[in-house]
C-alpha positions, -999 to 999 in steps of 0.1 A, spaced: -93 237 -476 -121 256 -460 -154 263 -476 -152 301 -482 -190 306 -478 -188 288 -443 -158 306 -434 -170 341 -444 -204 335 -425 -185 323 -393 -164 355 -393 -194 377 -400 -216 370 -370 -216 342 -344 -253 347 -338 -261 346 -374 -238 314 -378 -256 297 -348 -291 305 -365 -276 291 -399 -264 259 -382 -299 254 -366 -316 257 -399 -291 235 -417 -283 208 -392 -277 185 -421 -246 204 -433 -212 196 -420 -191 229 -419 -158 225 -435 -134 250 -419 -103 228 -425 -70 249 -427 -90 281 -418 -70 312 -404 -91 323 -374 -63 339 -353 -76 361 -326 -111 358 -336 -139 359 -311 -160 326 -316 -175 324 -281 -205 304 -277 -204 294 -315 -220 261 -326 -191 243 -341 -204 209 -332 -192 181 -357 -174 208 -377 -142 201 -396 -115 223 -383 -85 200 -394 -54 220 -394 -72 252 -388 -53 281 -370 -71 293 -340 -43 306 -317 -54 334 -294 -89 327 -304 -118 330 -280 -140 300 -279 -155 305 -244 -186 283 -240 -183 272 -276 -200 239 -288 -173 217 -303 -188 185 -296 -174 156 -319 -156 185 -340 -125 175 -361 -97 196 -345 -69 172 -356 -36 191 -359 -53 224 -351 -34 252 -336 -51 265 -304 -19 278 -286 -30 304 -261 -66 302 -271 -94 306 -246 -116 275 -247 -128 278 -210 -161 261 -203 -163 249 -240 -179 215 -249 -155 194 -264 -171 161 -256 -156 134 -282 -137 161 -302 -107 149 -321 -77 169 -310 -52 143 -323 -17 161 -325 -33 195 -318 -10 223 -305 -26 234 -273 4 251 -257 -8 275 -230 -44 272 -241 -71 280 -214 -92 247 -209 -106 259 -175 -139 240 -167 -141 227 -204 -158 194 -211 -133 171 -226 -151 139 -220 -139 111 -244 -119 136 -263 -90 123 -285 -58 141 -275 -33 116 -289 1 133 -293 -16 167 -285 9 194 -269 -8 206 -238 25 221 -222 15 250 -198 -22 245 -206 -46 253 -179 -70 223 -175 -82 232 -140 -117 218 -130 -119 203 -166 -136 170 -173 -113 146 -191 -134 113 -182 -124 86 -207 -103 111 -227 -74 97 -249 -42 113 -239 -18 87 -253 16 102 -261 3 137 -250 26 165 -237 12 180 -203 44 192 -191 39 223 -168 1 220 -174 -23 230 -146 -46 202 -138 -60 210 -104 -93 194 -97 -96 177 -129 -115 147 -136 -96 119 -155 -116 89 -144 -108 60 -170 -88 84 -191 -59 70 -212 -27 87 -204 -3 60 -217 33 73 -223 19 109 -215 44 136 -203 31 149 -170 64 158 -156 61 187 -130 22 189 -135 1 198 -106 -25 168 -102 -36 179 -68 -70 165 -59 -73 151 -94 -98 122 -99 -78 96 -118 -99 67 -109 -92 37 -133 -71 60 -155 -44 45 -177 -10 59 -170 12 31 -184 49 44 -188 36 81 -183 61 105 -170 50 121 -137 85 129 -123 84 159 -101 45 161 -104 23 174 -76 -4 146 -68 -17 158 -34 -48 138 -23 -52 127 -59 -75 97 -65 -55 71 -83 -75 42 -73 -74 12 -95 -52 33 -119 -28 17 -142 6 31 -136 28 2 -146 61 15 -157 52 49 -148 80 75 -139 73 90 -106 107 101 -96 102 126 -66 65 130 -74 45 146 -46 18 120 -37 10 131 -2 -24 116 10 -30 101 -26 -54 72 -28 -34 44 -48 -54 16 -35 -57 -13 -60 -35 6 -83 -11 -13 -107 24 2 -101 44 -28 -112 78 -17 -125 70 20 -116 99 43 -106 90 59 -73 125 66 -63 126 98 -41 89 101 -42 69 116 -12 39 92 -4 33 105 31 0 92 43 -9 75 9 -31 46 7 -13 17 -10 -37 -10 1 -41 -39 -24 -18 -22 -49 7 -40 -71 43 -27 -65 60 -57 -81 95 -47 -93 88 -11 -84 117 12 -74 109 29 -41 145 36 -31 147 68 -10 110 73 -10 91 89 18 67 61 30 58 77 62 25 68 77 17 50 43 -11 22 45 2 -12 32 -23 -38 34 -23 -69 12 2 -50 -11 25 -68 -35 61 -59 -32 78 -87 -50 112 -79 -64 106 -43 -55 134 -21 -41 127 -3 -7 162 3 1 169 36 22 132 46 22 117 60 53 89 40 69 82 59 100 47 53 111 39 28 85 10 3 87 21 -29 70 -1 -60 72 -1 -92 49 25 -79 25 39 -101 -2 77 -97 0 94 -123 -22 129 -111 -32 121 -76 -19 153 -54 -12 146 -39 23 180 -26 34 184 6 53 147 12 60 146 43 82 121 41 111 125 73 126 108 106 113 127 134 97 148 154 120 152 126 146 184 105 150 183 79 122 175 43 131 173 17 102 162 -19 100 161 -43 71 125 -56 74 95 -36 67 71 -58 86 90 -56 118 99 -20 115 66 -6 131 72 -30 160 108 -20 165 97 17 166 69 11 192 94 -10 213 117 21 214 92 49 218 63 35 237 68 28 272 35 7 275 46 -16 249 79 -21 264 61 -28 298 39 -54 279 68 -72 264 87 -73 298 56 -84 316 49 -111 289 84 -126 294 85 -125 329 50 -139 336 39 -158 307 34 -197 311 26 -218 281 4 -248 289 6 -273 260 -17 -304 259 -46 -321 245 -76 -314 266 -108 -333 258 -141 -322 271 -137 -344 301 -104 -329 311 -114 -292 302 -121 -289 341 -84 -296 348 -72 -271 322 -95 -243 337 -86 -251 372 -48 -249 364 -53 -217 344 -72 -200 373 -46 -210 397 -17 -198 378 -36 -163 371 -41 -161 410 -4 -164 414 3 -135 392 14 -156 361 -2 -150 327 -13 -185 315 -13 -190 276 -32 -222 268 -26 -241 235 -51 -270 231 -42 -295 205 -77 -295 191 -66 -302 154 -37 -319 135 -4 -301 133 8 -281 104 36 -257 97 15 -226 109 4 -247 139 39 -254 148 52 -219 142 25 -207 165 37 -230 194 74 -220 189 64 -182 191 45 -187 222 71 -206 237 97 -179 229 75 -153 247 72 -176 279 90 -178 310 85 -216 311 64 -243 295 40 -268 312 36 -299 289 7 -322 298 15 -357 286 -15 -375 296 -27 -379 262 2 -397 244 -8 -383 211 -6 -347 223 29 -333 221 57 -353 202 58 -329 174 55 -299 196 83 -311 219 106 -318 191 102 -284 177 106 -264 210 128 -283 235 160 -288 218 164 -249 207 147 -232 236 167 -228 268 138 -222 290 123 -246 316 100 -272 304 78 -289 331 63 -323 320 33 -335 340 11 -365 335 -20 -380 352 -15 -412 373 -21 -444 353 -9 -428 322 24 -434 303 43 -408 284 50 -415 248 81 -436 242 102 -408 226 99 -384 252 127 -398 273 151 -384 245 144 -349 258 156 -356 293 191 -351 282 185 -313 279 192 -296 313 162 -272 311 138 -302 309 127 -307 345 119 -340 363 82 -351 353 57 -349 377 24 -372 381 -9 -360 398 -38 -380 408 -66 -356 398 -75 -318 394 -72 -311 432 -40 -328 435 -25 -309 407 -38 -275 421 -27 -283 457 10 -290 444 12 -263 415 34 -239 438 61 -268 442 59 -272 404 62 -235 396 91 -231 423 110 -257 405 105 -240 372 114 -205 386 147 -221 402 157 -235 367 149 -202 351 171 -184 375 198 -211 370 196 -207 332 198 -171 333 230 -171 355 247 -195 331 239 -171 302 253 -142 319 284 -160 328 291 -174 293 286 -139 278 314 -123 300 348 -115 285 361 -118 250 380 -145 231 404 -140 203 392 -144 166 
C-alpha cells in the first residue's frame, strides 16, 4: 500500500512535492495502489516512483516526469499524459484505454500486455519500447516513432500507423489487419507471421523486412517498396501490388494468386514453388487481363499498351541476324566487316563471339537470341566453335541457319547430321573478308527465301481443324 505521508504530500501541492523530491532524492516514493482519480499531477516529478496498481484514471499528468517509474497494472484510462516523460517506465499490464499520450516519451518503456485500445499515441516516441502482447486496437499512432520496438503478438487491428517510423521493429505475429500504414517506415522490420489482412500499406517502405509467413491477403501495397524483403510462404492472395518495387525479393512458397500486379517492377525474384495464378496486369477499372508469371507480367503489359515496344519487337524479329562463331583477334576484322555490311543492308546484326567455355547460362543466351532472330549465320571456320550451340538451336528452331566456312578449313564431323533439317541452308565457303562481303547479298537472299518458305508452310499447316 501507498505511504500515507507521500500520498498526502503529493495531493497537497505539486510544486511542494517537486521541492521535496529535489531535497530527498535518495527516497523512492511509494504510491502503490494509491487512489488519484481526476487529480492534477501535471509537471509532477514522479521519476522512479512506485505506482504499482495505482488508480489514475482521468488524471492529468501533462509533462510529468515518470522516467523509470513502476506503473505496472496501473489504471490510467482516459488520463492525459501528453508530453510526459515515461522513458524506461514499467507499464506492464497497465490499463491505458483512451489515454492521451500525444508527444509523450515512451522510449524503452515496458508495455507488455498493456491495454492501449483507443489510446492516442500520436507523435509519441516509442523507440525500443516493449509492446509484446499489448492491445492497440483502435489506437491513434500517427507520426509515431517505433524504431526497434517490440510488438510481438501485439493487437494493432484497425490502427492508424500512417507515416509511422517502425524501422527494425519486432512485429512477429502482430495483428495489423485493416490497419492504416500509409508511407510507414517498416524497413528491416520483423513481420514474420504478422496478420496484415486488408491492411493499407500504400507507399510503405518494407525493404529488407521479414514478412515470411505473413498474411497480406487483400492488402493494399500500392507503390510499396519490397526490395530485398523476405516473403517466403506469405499469403498475398487478392493483394494490390500495383506499382510495387520487387527487386531481389524472396517469394518461395508464397501465394500471389489473383493479386493485381499492374505497373510492378520485378527483378531477380526468388520464385520456387510460388503460386502465381490469375495475376491481374491491368489497372482497376480497365478490362481484366491475367497472366501466371509475375516476371513476364510487366513485359506483357508493355507489349499490349506501348506501341514503341511492339515496334521494337516487330523490328527485332524481322531484321535481327544472329552471327555465331569464334572470332580470334586475327579474324575480328572479318566479323566487323560482316557486321557493318549487314547493318548497311538494314539488318540488325547480333554478334555472339564464343570467347569462353559454354555453360547453361551461355547456352540459354544463344537460344534466346536465336529465337529473336530472322536467321542465323554460323561461322564454322574454327571447328571448336559451335557444336554445342548448333545442337541446342538447330533441331528446335524452324528459322534459316546459314553455315559458312573459310576455304581450307573443314567443318567439324558431327555438323553433317544437321543437314537433314530443311531450314539448314547449303554451306558456303569464302576465301577472305572481301570475298565474303562481296557475296553477302547472295547469302542473305537465300536466307530470306528460306524464311518465306518456312513462313508459308507454317501458315498452311495451321489452316482448318481436325477431329479430337
